N, C-alpha and C positions, 0 to 999 in steps of 0.2 A: 304859034306860041303857043300852044296846047305840047306842042314836041318837047319845048324848049322846058315844060313844067312837070314831064313826067321823068323827063330827065335827070331833072333837079329832084323829084320825090324818090327816085332809085336813087343819087347817087346820098340822098337824104337815110333811108331806110338800110343804104347797104353799112352805114355808119355806126345806125345808130344797132345795129346788129351785132357790129362789133365791140358796141363800146357797153351793152349789157352784155356780152356772152364772156367778157373778159374776166369781171371780179370770179366769174364760174370754172373756165378754165385756168387760171395761174395757177392758183390752187393746184387743182388738181393734177397737173402737170408737174410742181413741184414736189408734191407727197410723191405722183409714178419718178419722177427722179431719184428721190428718199426711198423708197421701194426699191430701185433697183440696185442704185448703192447696199443697199443691206444682204440682197441677193446675190451678188457679187462677192460679199465682202465673207456671208455663210457657204453662199456657193447651193443655197436652197434653191430649186427650178421649181415653183408653185404660180401658174396664173392665173388663181383665187386672188393670191398675195398682193398681187399688186390693183387688182381689179378693187378688193371690200373696204381696201380703205380709199380712192378714189371716188368711189362711189358714197362714201360715210362723209369725207370732207364735201363733195359737189353739193347734198342736201344740207350741210349747214351750212353754209354760202347762201343758198340758193333761201335757206328759210331765214337768213338774214340778209337778207338784199333784197327779197322777193318784193320788197311793199316799194320800195326803187326802179325796179327792172319796172311793174307793172304800173306804175307812175310815167316810168319813159314811156315806154307802148302808149299808152290809152291818152298823153299828149300829142303824141306823131300822127296818131287815128286820127283824135280832134284834125286836127291840122289837114290832114287829107283831107275829112266830110267836107270841114267850112273850104276848101279851095270845088274841092266835086260840086258844092251850091254856089257858089258863084262862078259858076261857071264853065 
């Protein structure tokens, strides 16, 4: 029975990781794509040009979604502790 619980929790942890990282990764990918197109059109080849806008967007998204991300992780952690205590 314990193996089934561990496999279930592992699946939930992987899904939670996907869910909480997507709001940060998708805007960063879109900004990276836009900057890459801009670099291709203008033929500017500077690595920091793509890094800085992605970093700024990621901080903004984390600031906007941080509470939601924290709540999701907190709920999952509480569920794990409840399962551990029931044993």
